[in-house]
C-alpha positions as CSV (number, residue, x, y, z in Angstrom):
1,M,89.3,158.9,41.2
2,L,87.3,156.9,43.5
3,E,89.7,153.9,42.3
4,C,92.6,156.1,43.3
5,R,91.7,156.5,46.8
6,A,90.6,152.9,47.4
7,C,94.3,151.7,46.3
8,V,95.7,154.2,48.5
9,W,93.7,153.2,51.3
10,R,94.6,149.6,50.8
11,C,98.4,150.6,51.0
12,I,98.4,152.3,54.1
13,R,96.1,149.3,55.7
14,A,98.8,146.6,54.6
15,I,101.8,149.1,55.7
16,A,99.8,149.2,59.1
17,G,99.3,145.5,59.3
18,D,102.8,144.4,58.4
19,S,104.4,146.7,61.3
20,R,102.0,145.3,63.8
21,Q,103.0,141.6,62.4
22,A,106.8,142.5,62.9
23,Q,106.1,144.0,66.4
24,A,104.4,140.5,67.3
25,L,107.8,138.5,65.8
26,Y,109.8,140.6,68.2
27,R,107.9,138.9,71.0
28,R,108.1,135.6,69.9
29,P,110.7,133.4,72.1
30,L,114.0,132.3,71.0
31,L,114.3,129.7,68.3
32,L,115.9,127.2,70.1
33,T,113.3,127.0,72.6
34,P,110.6,124.7,71.8
35,Q,107.3,126.6,71.5
36,I,104.5,124.6,74.4
37,E,100.9,125.0,73.0
38,Q,101.6,128.8,72.0
39,N,98.6,130.1,69.9
40,P,99.4,131.9,66.8
41,F,98.9,135.7,66.7
42,R,95.6,137.0,65.3
43,R,95.8,137.5,61.5
44,H,95.5,141.3,60.3
45,A,94.0,142.7,57.7
46,S,96.6,142.5,55.5
47,T,97.3,139.0,55.6
48,A,93.6,138.1,55.9
49,V,93.0,139.4,52.2
50,A,96.3,137.7,51.2
51,T,94.6,134.0,52.4
52,T,91.1,134.7,51.4
53,P,90.2,132.9,48.2
54,P,89.7,135.5,44.9
55,A,85.9,136.7,44.6
56,E,85.9,134.8,41.3
57,D,86.9,131.5,42.5
58,L,84.0,131.2,45.0
59,L,81.7,132.2,42.2
60,V,82.6,129.1,40.0
61,P,79.7,126.5,40.4
62,G,80.9,123.5,42.2
63,R,84.1,124.7,43.3
64,Q,85.1,124.7,47.3
65,P,87.7,126.7,49.3
66,V,90.8,125.4,49.8
67,V,91.3,123.8,53.6
68,D,94.7,122.3,54.7
69,K,93.6,118.3,55.7
70,P,95.8,117.1,58.6
71,E,98.2,114.1,57.9
72,S,96.6,112.2,60.9
73,Q,93.3,112.1,58.8
74,T,94.7,110.7,55.4
75,D,93.6,107.6,54.1
76,G,96.5,105.4,54.3
77,D,97.2,106.5,58.1
78,K,93.9,105.0,59.7
79,Q,95.2,103.7,62.9
80,Q,96.6,106.9,64.0
81,K,94.2,108.9,66.2
82,T,92.6,111.9,65.1
83,V,94.2,114.8,65.9
84,P,92.5,118.4,65.6
85,V,93.9,120.9,62.5
86,A,95.1,123.3,65.1
87,N,97.0,121.3,67.6
88,E,98.6,119.3,64.9
89,R,100.3,122.3,63.5
90,H,101.5,123.3,67.2
91,L,102.9,120.2,67.7
92,K,104.5,119.9,64.3
93,T,106.1,123.6,65.4
94,E,107.3,122.1,68.4
95,L,108.8,119.0,66.7
96,R,110.7,121.4,64.7
97,Y,112.8,122.3,67.6
98,L,113.1,118.9,68.8
99,Q,114.9,116.7,66.0
100,D,117.0,115.4,68.9
101,K,116.1,112.0,70.6
102,V,117.2,113.1,73.9
103,K,115.4,116.3,73.5
104,L,112.0,114.8,72.5
105,A,112.4,112.5,75.3
106,E,113.1,115.4,78.0
107,H,109.9,117.2,76.1
108,V,107.8,114.6,76.7
109,H,108.7,113.6,79.9
110,Y,108.1,117.4,81.0
111,T,104.7,117.2,79.2
112,L,103.8,114.3,81.1
113,R,104.9,116.0,84.5
114,C,102.3,118.7,83.6
115,D,99.4,116.0,83.5
116,K,99.2,116.5,79.5
117,P,99.3,112.8,78.5
118,E,97.4,113.0,75.3
119,K,99.5,115.6,74.0
120,A,102.5,113.4,74.9
121,L,101.1,110.5,73.0
122,D,100.5,113.2,70.0
123,L,104.1,114.0,69.9
124,C,105.2,110.6,69.9
125,R,102.8,109.4,67.2
126,L,103.9,112.7,65.1
127,A,107.8,111.8,65.6
128,S,107.0,108.0,65.0
129,K,106.8,109.0,61.2
130,Q,110.4,110.5,60.7
131,Q,112.4,108.2,63.4
132,E,112.7,105.8,66.3
133,V,111.6,107.2,69.5
134,I,111.3,104.2,72.0
135,V,112.1,106.3,75.2
136,S,109.5,108.7,74.6
137,W,107.3,105.9,74.2
138,N,108.6,104.2,77.2
139,H,108.1,107.6,79.2
140,C,104.0,107.1,78.4
141,V,104.2,103.8,79.4
142,D,105.6,104.6,82.7
143,W,103.5,107.0,83.4
144,Y,100.1,105.2,83.3
145,I,102.1,102.5,84.7
146,Q,102.8,104.8,88.1
147,R,98.9,105.8,88.1
148,G,97.7,102.3,88.4
149,K,96.2,102.3,84.4
150,V,97.6,99.2,83.2
151,D,95.3,98.3,80.7
152,E,96.0,101.9,79.2
153,A,99.7,101.0,79.0
154,I,99.1,97.7,77.3
155,K,97.3,99.5,74.9
156,I,100.3,102.4,74.0
157,Y,102.7,99.0,73.8
158,N,100.6,97.6,71.3
159,E,100.3,101.0,69.3
160,M,104.1,101.1,69.3
161,K,104.5,97.9,67.6
162,K,101.8,99.1,65.2
163,R,103.8,102.2,64.3
164,A,107.1,100.4,64.0
165,Q,108.4,101.3,67.3
166,F,109.8,98.2,68.7
167,P,109.9,97.9,72.3
168,D,113.2,97.6,74.0
169,G,113.7,95.5,77.5
170,H,113.0,98.5,79.6
171,T,109.6,98.7,78.0
172,Y,109.0,95.0,79.3
173,S,110.3,95.8,82.5
174,L,108.0,98.5,82.9
175,L,104.7,96.5,81.9
176,L,105.7,93.5,84.4
177,R,106.2,95.9,87.2
178,G,102.8,97.2,86.7
179,L,100.8,93.9,86.3
180,A,102.5,93.2,89.6
181,K,100.3,95.8,91.4
182,P,97.2,94.9,93.0
183,P,94.5,97.3,91.9
184,Y,93.7,97.4,95.6
185,S,96.2,97.1,98.5
186,G,95.5,94.3,100.5
187,E,94.3,91.9,97.6
188,P,95.7,89.5,95.4
189,V,96.3,90.4,91.6
190,K,94.0,89.3,89.0
191,D,94.6,86.2,87.3
192,S,94.2,88.0,83.9
193,H,97.3,89.9,84.9
194,V,98.9,86.5,85.1
195,A,98.4,85.5,81.7
196,K,99.2,88.9,80.3
197,A,102.3,88.8,82.0
198,L,103.2,85.3,80.9
199,S,102.0,86.3,77.2
200,I,104.6,89.4,77.4
201,Y,107.4,87.6,79.0
202,Y,107.2,84.4,76.5
203,S,106.5,86.5,73.7
204,M,110.6,88.2,74.0
205,S,111.7,84.8,73.3
206,S,110.1,84.6,70.0
207,P,112.4,84.7,66.8
208,T,111.0,88.0,65.9
209,S,111.5,90.0,69.2
210,R,114.4,92.2,69.4
211,A,114.5,92.3,73.0
212,E,115.9,89.2,74.5
213,P,114.7,88.2,77.8
214,N,117.1,88.3,80.9
215,I,117.0,87.9,84.7
216,I,115.3,91.1,85.4
217,H,112.5,90.2,83.4
218,T,112.2,86.7,85.0
219,N,111.8,88.4,88.4
220,G,109.4,90.6,87.0
221,V,106.6,87.7,85.8
222,L,107.5,85.9,88.9
223,K,106.5,88.7,91.2
224,V,103.2,88.9,89.2
225,C,102.7,85.2,89.7
226,S,103.8,85.7,93.4
227,A,101.0,88.4,94.0
228,A,98.6,86.4,92.3
229,L,99.2,83.4,94.6
230,D,99.4,81.7,91.3
231,M,102.0,78.8,92.3
232,D,101.7,76.7,89.3
233,A,102.6,79.2,86.9
234,L,105.5,80.3,89.1
235,W,107.2,77.0,89.1
236,G,106.6,76.9,85.6
237,V,108.8,79.5,85.0
238,V,111.0,78.6,87.8
239,S,111.4,75.3,86.0
240,K,112.7,76.7,82.6
241,L,115.6,78.6,84.4
242,P,119.1,77.3,83.9
243,E,121.2,76.3,86.7
244,H,124.1,79.0,86.0
245,G,124.9,81.5,83.4
246,A,123.0,84.8,82.7
247,R,119.5,84.1,83.3
248,S,120.3,81.9,86.2
249,P,118.5,82.5,89.7
250,D,119.7,85.7,91.5
251,H,119.1,86.9,95.1
252,I,116.2,88.7,94.1
253,T,114.9,85.5,92.3
254,Y,115.1,83.6,95.3
255,A,113.8,86.2,97.7
256,I,110.4,86.4,95.3
257,L,110.6,82.6,95.6
258,L,110.5,82.4,99.4
259,D,107.8,85.2,99.3
260,G,105.3,83.2,97.1
261,I,105.7,80.3,98.6
262,R,104.9,82.1,102.1
263,H,101.7,83.6,100.7
264,G,100.8,80.6,98.9
265,A,100.7,78.7,102.0
266,F,97.8,80.2,103.3
267,G,95.9,80.4,100.0
268,K,93.6,83.2,98.8
269,D,90.9,82.8,100.7
270,P,92.4,81.2,104.3
271,T,89.0,81.4,106.2
272,N,87.6,78.8,104.3
273,V,90.6,76.2,104.5
274,P,90.1,74.0,107.2
275,A,92.8,74.4,110.2
276,E,94.3,70.8,109.4
277,S,94.7,71.4,106.2
278,L,95.9,75.1,106.6
279,A,98.8,73.7,109.3
280,A,99.9,71.1,106.9
281,N,100.2,73.5,103.7
282,R,102.4,75.7,106.0
283,T,104.4,73.0,107.2
284,K,105.0,72.3,103.9
285,A,106.0,75.7,102.7
286,V,108.4,75.7,105.5
287,Q,109.9,72.6,104.1
288,E,110.3,73.7,100.5
289,G,111.9,77.2,101.6
290,R,114.7,75.0,103.7
291,A,115.2,73.1,100.8
292,I,115.5,76.4,98.8
293,W,117.9,78.0,101.2
294,R,120.3,75.2,101.0
295,D,120.4,75.6,97.3
296,V,121.1,79.2,98.2
297,I,124.1,78.6,100.6
298,K,125.4,76.0,98.1
299,K,125.8,79.1,95.6
300,W,127.2,81.7,98.3
301,R,129.8,79.3,99.1
302,G,130.7,79.4,95.3
303,A,130.7,82.9,94.9
304,E,127.7,82.5,92.3
305,I,125.4,85.0,94.0
306,H,125.4,87.2,97.1
307,I,122.7,87.3,100.0
308,D,121.3,90.7,101.1
309,E,119.0,91.6,103.8
310,R,116.1,91.3,101.7
311,L,116.6,87.6,101.2
312,V,117.6,86.8,104.6
313,C,114.2,88.5,106.0
314,A,112.3,86.5,103.5
315,M,113.4,83.5,104.7
316,A,113.1,84.1,108.1
317,Q,109.4,85.2,107.7
318,L,108.8,82.1,105.9
319,L,110.1,80.6,109.3
320,F,107.7,82.5,111.0
321,I,104.5,81.1,109.9
322,S,105.4,77.5,111.3
323,S,103.9,76.6,114.3
324,R,106.9,74.7,115.4
325,I,109.2,76.1,118.1
326,Q,112.4,74.6,116.0
327,D,111.7,76.8,113.1
328,W,111.3,79.8,115.2
329,D,114.8,79.0,116.9
330,D,116.3,78.5,113.3
331,V,115.8,82.4,112.7
332,L,118.3,83.1,114.9
333,N,120.6,80.2,113.3
334,L,120.1,82.1,110.1
335,V,121.1,85.3,111.4
336,Q,124.3,83.9,112.9
337,Q,125.1,82.1,109.6
338,T,124.5,85.0,107.2
339,M,125.7,88.2,109.1
340,K,127.5,86.4,111.9
341,I,125.8,87.7,114.7
342,P,126.3,85.2,117.6
343,R,123.1,84.1,119.2
344,Q,121.9,85.8,122.5
345,L,119.6,82.7,123.5
346,A,121.0,79.4,124.4
347,P,120.2,76.7,121.6
348,L,117.4,74.1,121.9
349,D,119.6,71.2,122.9
350,S,121.1,73.1,125.8
351,P,120.4,72.1,129.2
352,Q,120.1,75.9,130.1
353,R,117.2,76.4,127.6
354,H,113.5,76.0,129.1
355,I,110.8,75.8,126.6
356,E,108.1,74.5,128.3
357,H,106.0,77.7,128.6
358,V,106.1,78.0,124.8
359,P,103.1,77.1,123.3
360,Q,103.8,75.1,120.1
361,E,102.2,72.1,118.1
362,N,102.9,68.9,117.2
363,D,105.4,67.9,114.6
364,L,103.7,67.6,111.1
365,R,106.8,67.4,109.1
366,Q,107.2,64.4,106.8
367,A,110.4,62.1,107.0
368,E,113.1,63.4,105.0
369,P,114.4,61.0,102.1
370,E,117.9,59.6,102.9
371,Q,120.8,61.8,101.5
372,E,122.9,59.9,99.2
373,E,126.7,60.6,97.7
374,D,127.8,61.4,94.7
375,S,130.3,60.3,92.4
376,D,133.0,63.0,94.4
377,G,131.9,61.2,97.5
378,Y,130.3,64.6,98.6
379,T,127.1,64.1,100.9
380,D,124.4,67.1,100.2
381,T,123.6,68.8,104.0
382,P,120.1,67.7,104.8
383,T,117.3,70.5,105.1
384,T,117.3,70.2,108.9
385,K,120.8,71.4,108.9
386,A,120.4,74.3,106.5
387,F,121.2,76.9,109.1
388,L,124.7,75.8,110.3
389,P,127.0,78.4,110.3
390,V,129.6,79.0,107.8
391,Q,133.2,79.1,108.5
392,S,135.1,80.7,105.9
393,T,136.7,84.1,105.9
394,S,136.3,84.7,102.5
395,L,132.4,85.3,102.2
396,S,131.2,88.7,102.2
397,F,128.6,88.3,105.1
398,V,125.7,90.7,105.4
399,Q,125.2,93.6,107.3
400,P,122.2,93.9,109.4
401,G,119.7,97.1,109.2
402,N,116.1,97.8,110.6
403,A,114.4,94.8,109.1
404,I,116.7,92.3,110.8
405,L,116.1,94.2,114.1
406,N,112.5,93.7,113.8
407,I,113.0,89.9,112.8
408,L,115.1,89.1,116.1
409,V,112.5,90.9,118.3
410,N,109.7,89.4,116.8
411,G,111.9,85.8,116.8
412,C,112.0,86.3,120.5
413,T,108.9,87.3,121.2
414,L,107.4,84.1,119.6
415,L,110.4,82.3,121.8
416,R,109.2,84.0,124.7
417,S,112.4,85.3,125.4
418,P,112.4,89.0,126.5
419,K,115.7,88.9,127.8
420,A,117.1,87.8,124.5
421,A,115.7,90.0,122.8
422,S,116.8,93.1,125.0
423,A,120.2,91.6,124.3
424,Y,119.9,91.7,120.9
425,W,118.2,95.3,120.8
426,G,121.3,96.4,123.1
427,L,123.9,94.8,120.6
428,L,122.8,96.5,117.2
429,T,121.7,99.5,118.7
430,E,124.8,100.2,120.5
431,P,126.1,103.7,118.8
432,S,129.7,102.3,119.7
433,G,129.1,99.0,118.6
434,P,129.7,97.4,115.7
435,Y,126.6,97.3,114.2
436,A,125.3,101.2,115.6
437,I,121.9,100.6,113.7
438,K,119.6,103.6,114.1
439,P,116.3,102.3,115.2
440,D,113.1,103.5,113.3
441,L,109.5,104.1,114.2
442,S,109.0,100.6,113.4
443,N,111.6,99.1,115.5
444,F,110.3,100.8,118.2
445,H,106.7,99.7,117.8
446,T,107.7,96.0,117.5
447,Y,109.8,96.4,120.4
448,L,106.8,97.9,122.4
449,R,104.5,95.1,121.6
450,L,107.1,92.6,123.2
451,L,106.9,94.7,126.2
452,G,103.2,94.8,126.0
453,K,103.4,91.0,126.6
454,N,105.4,90.9,129.5
455,R,103.4,94.1,131.2
456,S,106.5,96.2,131.1
457,S,105.1,99.5,131.4
458,A,108.1,101.1,133.3
459,R,110.4,99.7,130.3
460,A,107.6,101.0,127.8
461,V,108.1,104.4,129.1
462,A,111.5,104.6,129.2
463,L,111.7,103.3,125.9
464,L,109.1,106.1,124.6
465,Q,111.4,108.6,126.4
466,Q,114.5,107.3,123.9
467,I,112.4,107.8,120.9
468,S,113.0,111.6,121.1
469,S,116.5,110.9,121.4
470,F,116.5,109.4,118.1
471,N,115.4,112.5,116.3
472,I,111.9,110.0,115.7
473,Q,108.5,111.8,115.9
474,P,106.6,109.3,117.6
475,T,102.8,109.0,116.3
476,A,99.3,108.4,117.9
477,I,99.7,104.6,117.7
478,T,102.9,104.9,119.6
479,F,101.3,106.4,122.6
480,R,98.3,104.2,121.9
481,L,100.5,100.9,122.3
482,V,102.0,102.2,125.7
483,M,98.9,103.3,126.9
484,G,97.6,99.6,126.1
485,I,100.8,98.1,127.9
486,C,99.9,100.3,131.3
487,D,96.7,98.8,131.0
488,R,97.8,95.3,130.9
489,D,100.3,96.0,133.6
490,K,97.0,97.4,136.2
491,N,98.2,95.7,139.2
492,N,101.1,97.7,139.2
493,P,101.0,100.4,141.9
494,N,103.3,103.0,139.7
495,M,100.7,102.3,136.6
496,L,99.0,105.7,136.9
497,E,102.3,107.7,137.3
498,N,103.4,106.1,134.2
499,A,100.2,106.5,132.3
500,R,100.5,110.3,133.3
501,T,104.1,110.4,132.0
502,I,102.3,109.0,128.5
503,I,99.7,111.9,128.8
504,D,102.4,114.7,129.5
505,L,105.0,113.1,126.6
506,M,101.8,113.0,124.2
507,E,101.0,116.7,124.6
508,S,104.6,117.8,124.3
509,T,104.7,116.0,121.0
510,L,101.8,115.6,119.1
511,A,99.5,118.6,117.5
512,D,96.4,116.5,117.3
513,L,96.3,114.5,120.8
514,D,94.9,110.8,120.3
515,V,91.3,110.5,121.8
516,R,91.8,106.5,122.1
517,T,94.7,107.2,124.5
518,L,93.2,109.6,126.7
519,I,90.1,107.1,126.8
520,K,92.2,104.4,128.1
521,Y,93.7,106.8,130.6
522,L,90.5,107.7,132.3
523,N,89.8,103.9,132.0
524,L,92.9,103.4,134.0
525,V,91.8,106.1,136.3
526,L,88.6,104.8,137.0
527,L,89.9,101.4,137.7
528,S,92.1,102.8,140.6
529,D,88.9,103.7,142.6
530,D,90.4,106.3,144.2
531,G,88.7,109.6,144.7
532,P,92.2,111.9,145.1
533,K,93.7,110.2,142.2
534,I,90.7,110.6,139.9
535,I,90.2,114.3,140.8
536,F,93.9,114.9,140.0
537,A,93.6,113.2,136.8
538,V,90.3,115.2,135.5
539,N,91.9,118.3,136.6
540,R,95.2,117.3,134.6
541,L,93.3,116.9,131.6
542,D,92.0,120.5,132.1
543,S,94.2,122.0,129.3
544,I,93.4,119.3,127.1
545,I,89.9,119.5,127.1
546,H,90.2,123.1,125.9
547,N,92.2,122.4,122.9
548,L,89.9,119.2,122.4
549,R,87.1,121.4,122.3
550,S,88.8,123.9,119.4
551,R,89.1,120.7,117.6
552,V,85.5,119.7,117.4
553,T,84.6,123.5,116.8
554,Y,87.1,124.3,114.1
555,G,88.5,121.2,113.2
556,A,91.6,118.9,113.7
557,H,95.1,120.6,113.2
558,K,95.8,118.4,110.2
559,T,96.2,119.6,106.9
560,G,94.5,118.2,103.8
561,T,92.3,116.1,105.8
562,A,88.8,115.2,104.0
563,T,85.5,116.3,105.5
564,E,84.3,113.0,106.5
565,Q,87.6,112.4,108.4
566,H,86.8,115.5,110.0
567,M,83.5,114.0,110.9
568,L,84.8,111.0,112.2
569,D,87.7,112.9,114.6
570,K,84.8,114.8,116.1
571,E,82.6,112.0,116.9
572,E,85.5,110.3,118.8
573,T,86.5,113.7,120.4
574,L,83.0,113.8,121.5
575,F,82.9,110.3,122.7
576,F,85.8,111.0,124.9
577,F,83.5,113.8,126.4
578,R,80.9,111.8,127.1
579,T,83.3,109.4,129.1
580,L,84.6,112.4,131.2
581,V,81.1,113.2,132.2
582,G,80.4,109.9,133.2
583,V,83.7,110.0,135.2
584,I,82.3,112.7,137.1
585,D,79.0,111.1,137.5
586,T,81.3,107.9,139.2
587,L,82.5,111.0,141.5
588,N,79.3,112.1,142.5
589,R,77.9,108.3,142.7
590,R,80.3,106.7,144.9
591,E,80.9,109.9,147.3
592,L,84.6,109.7,146.1
593,V,84.4,113.6,146.9
594,P,83.2,115.6,149.8
595,R,79.5,116.6,149.8
596,E,80.1,120.1,149.4
597,A,82.0,120.0,146.3
598,H,79.3,118.0,144.6
599,S,77.6,121.4,143.4
600,H,81.3,122.5,141.7
601,W,81.1,118.9,139.9
602,Q,77.6,119.4,138.9
603,G,78.7,122.3,137.3
604,R,81.4,120.9,135.3
605,R,79.2,118.4,134.1
606,A,76.7,120.8,132.7
607,Q,79.2,122.9,130.8
608,L,80.4,119.5,129.3
609,D,76.7,118.4,129.0
610,A,75.7,121.4,127.1
611,F,78.8,121.2,124.7
612,I,78.5,117.7,123.8
613,Q,74.5,118.3,123.0
614,R,75.5,121.6,120.6
615,S,78.2,119.9,118.9
616,N,76.2,116.6,118.4
617,T,73.5,118.7,116.6
618,K,75.6,120.5,114.4
619,L,77.5,117.3,113.6
620,E,74.2,115.6,112.2
621,Q,73.4,118.7,110.6
622,Q,77.1,118.5,108.9
623,R,76.2,115.0,108.2
624,A,72.8,115.4,106.8
625,K,74.2,118.2,104.4
626,L,77.0,116.0,102.9
627,E,74.5,113.3,102.2
628,V,72.3,115.3,100.1
629,T,75.1,116.8,98.6
630,T,77.3,113.7,97.7
631,G,74.4,111.3,97.8
632,K,76.5,109.0,100.1
633,K,75.9,107.8,103.7
634,A,78.0,110.1,106.0
635,P,80.6,108.0,107.8
636,R,80.3,107.0,111.3
637,M,82.3,105.1,113.9
638,R,82.6,101.6,112.8
639,E,81.1,98.8,115.2
640,L,82.7,95.7,114.5
641,D,85.2,95.0,111.3
642,P,86.7,91.5,111.3
643,K,89.6,92.4,109.1
644,K,90.5,95.3,111.2
645,G,89.8,93.9,114.7
646,M,87.6,95.4,117.0
647,S,86.9,99.6,117.0
648,M,87.2,101.7,119.7
649,K,83.7,102.2,120.2
650,A,83.4,98.4,120.8
651,E,86.7,97.8,122.6
652,E,85.5,100.3,125.1
653,Y,82.0,99.0,125.3
654,A,83.5,95.5,126.2
655,L,86.2,97.1,128.7
656,R,83.4,98.8,130.6
657,K,80.8,95.7,130.5
658,F,83.7,93.6,132.0
659,R,84.5,96.2,134.6
660,W,81.0,96.6,135.4
661,G,80.8,93.3,135.9
662,E,84.1,93.3,138.6
663,R,82.7,96.3,140.1
664,Q,79.5,94.6,140.8
665,K,81.0,91.6,142.4
666,R,82.8,93.8,144.6
667,E,80.1,96.0,145.7
668,E,77.8,93.0,146.4
669,K,80.5,91.5,148.4
670,E,80.9,94.5,150.6
671,E,77.2,95.2,151.2
672,M,76.8,91.4,152.0
673,V,79.5,91.6,154.4
674,K,77.8,95.0,155.9
675,A,74.6,93.9,156.1
676,R,75.8,90.1,157.9
677,G,77.3,92.2,160.7
678,V,78.6,89.5,162.5
679,L,80.3,87.8,160.0
680,D,84.3,88.2,160.7
681,W,87.2,86.6,158.9
682,N,89.6,86.5,161.6
683,V,87.1,85.1,164.1
684,R,85.9,82.6,161.7
685,K,88.9,80.5,161.7
686,A,88.2,80.2,165.6
687,R,84.6,79.8,165.5
688,P,84.1,76.8,162.9
689,D,79.8,77.3,163.7
690,V,80.2,80.8,161.5
691,P,79.0,80.2,158.2
692,T,81.3,80.5,155.5
693,K,81.9,83.0,153.0
694,G,80.1,80.9,149.9
695,A,77.1,80.1,151.9
696,V,76.7,83.5,152.9
697,L,76.6,85.0,149.6
698,K,74.5,82.2,148.6
699,K,71.9,83.0,150.9
700,W,72.3,86.4,150.1
701,R,71.7,86.2,146.5
702,A,68.8,84.1,146.8
703,N,67.1,86.9,149.0
704,K,68.4,90.2,148.4
705,E,65.7,92.0,150.5
706,W,67.2,90.0,153.7
707,A,70.0,92.1,153.2
708,G,68.5,95.5,152.9
709,R,70.3,95.9,149.6
710,Q,68.7,98.6,147.1
711,E,69.8,98.5,143.5
712,P,72.1,101.2,142.9
713,E,71.7,103.7,140.4
714,R,73.6,103.3,137.1
715,S,75.7,105.7,135.7
716,F,76.9,106.3,132.3
717,A,80.6,105.5,133.4
718,D,79.3,102.1,134.8
719,S,76.4,101.0,132.5
720,P,77.9,99.5,129.2
721,M,74.4,99.5,127.9
722,E,74.2,103.3,127.5
723,L,77.8,104.1,126.0
724,G,77.8,106.2,123.7
725,E,74.1,107.0,123.5
726,R,73.6,109.2,126.0
């Protein structure tokens, strides 16, 4: 009786389990949809009983339960990576729906986009047992290359060959592209990368290789050699290239070669190279570039290659490293030769051309060997005439772009010819002209640097107003450049009006105002030594002061900024407030405001000083907390960096120091004249017995008590020694 009840109970449990299992089956995805890491449904009582070994088997001595052994852990497959049992089963389930190579490659690419590289590799390993999936392996190699993990990509490349997945041409292109990228920006590529690139490149020429090298792979290995500044390896690869045919150099090859020559002229450490050797290397590099360009023009006229903007820019940048005006002037000939843009500056041998104001060095070129005629009577063009205009109607000339606009403006800057730069700018950017180039922000910055050398603040402000008409968003660097031009043009009586226009444009354009531009504006206002103008400037900054106080309290408007960057922004903003306090001190000390207004300005100064003290205390607490949390030193405004130039704090320190010396000399002269009393410069011409200015100044400096002078009290705005400490 009991046994019958047990059987009935087992049947009921089995029926219930089968019904729940059927419900789970209906919730499964469609058969054609790959299951991405879908955990299997839980086994119920009926299935658990069916898969459990019989009790009598468990009682047999020496017999162990039967467990599935993964294929990746078999004895004959020791090279494969160990895959967990459950994970391998899921991957095999996915591969059942990915029999097509294209579908598998798309699924592997999707898995990599989900940041699951290990799963993608496992899929490639399991699929490699059945068919060739080289495209899927290439996706894995490309994923590591894009993230700078070149060593991991090379390991995958070696694993491909072990699994009989022979790399194709795209695999080698990806590896060479990754080896050409430096680990850190601004540093040359490691020498080990050059050795690996050469090994991979020459392995393609072996008899067992299934991928033959082409010009794309040659350009890839040349990029590695050029980035590593290994000129011997670069010329070794170039020497084995044929003159004509499929593997002959193209326009990209010549551009890489010219860039490599330009970088190799300075070496890996230019600071340790003597000036004479560096100048000779640069001159030699320019001569090599001229010889290469002669071959380029010959092939271009023979319709063997075509010239693009990148190749022209590479040759122009190589000419810029020279210290000779002839090489700089040849940049204009180069543009005329390849783009048919007429010169906007007279040639060097023209009587209308004056070059006395252009600084240049002596000619260090070596004498060229005489050109010999070949059997057909053709005389090759010497390198000095490599940029002569080409008279041909069948050639396809290069269409200029933004890079060429930068090249022309930089060339006119070196030639000290702002009129020619303005002519080129108008010719290329005219909307109804033949070129109609739309300038980008880099073009505007290049043109602003040229205007800065010529102290053209009015034209710089006009150019700044034109940026918005091109639907370009200016940055903090843009306003800093224009304000620097106003600083160089400080003798201009309209300088303060131009600077005020810059502040208005910056406030209406940028969400986070540039603090360095505001500090330069205050320095320019102080330089005027005019009370009403200084008061007007301080009152103009009232709205900006409120925004900057919120910036110190709540952080900048930028999203995704690190905590360290917020600290640096707060420190720079507090530095601006200290400068503003110094301006108020200057107003009171020099009596540039009425006596009854001193209390008003003292109140404003007290408010700013209290805010500075509170904010500085909170900033120090944040730094201490950050140092305790991360164990690193909190960032501070750098003093001097020889690689990046002078910092804002050091720059303002040097500027204040210079202006303090000039102001001190002016005050000494005024007080000396006031103390002397009888000294009249107009009367001195008619009275030779009156002491001269130099004699009086020397006597007054020797005995300051005689002049009745007292040392003036130095405020924060005047003394550079207290800069940033108050």
